[in-house]
N, C-alpha and C positions, 0 to 999 in steps of 0.2 A: 821651863826655867828661864826667867827673865834675863839672867846674867848672860845667856848665850844668844839672846835676841839681837838682831841688827836693825837699828832705827832706819826707816826708809825701805827696808826689805821685808822684815818680819812684822813691823808695826809702824804706826805714825800717830801723831796727836791730832785730834780733830779740833774744830774751832772752839769747843768748850773745854779743851784741855784733857779729854779722855783718851786713853790708849785704844786704838783701833787695830785689830790684828788683820794682816793681809792674807790673801789667798795662799801665798807662799808659806806662811806660817801654818795655815790649816792643812795644806798638802803635806808638809813635813810631819805634822802631828798624826795624820793618817785617817781621820774619821770626823764625822759631824758630831759636835758636842750637844746639839739640840737646843742651843740658846738663840738661834736665829741671827747669827753673826752677819754683819754687813757684807763681807767678802767670802762667804761660804762657797767653796767650789764643789760641794757635795749635794747641791740642790735641796738643802735643808732636810735631808732624809730622816733625821732623828728629831725634828721639830714636830710637836704634836699639832693636830688640827684643832681649831681652824687657823691657828697662826701660820702653819706651813703654807696653806693655800693663799693666804694674804701676802706672804713674803714672795711666793712664786709669782703671783700676779703682778707685784711691783717690779720684779726683775724682768718679766716678759714685756712690760711697757717702758723699760729703760729708766724707771724712776729710782732704782736702787742699784748699788754696786758701781755707780759711775764715779 
């Protein structure tokens, strides 16, 4: 529920003005939603292949979640 989100802790706005949910938000929610979120702390466990593998390879090379 957005009304209980704290800007800078649960989300921030990216350079295009979109809301990006933080790892803190995802940990509070308690599970991977499967959408491939930028700050997913669950290693994309519910993201279907081949997208999951692509996202994991990006995080392994430090190109995402930075």
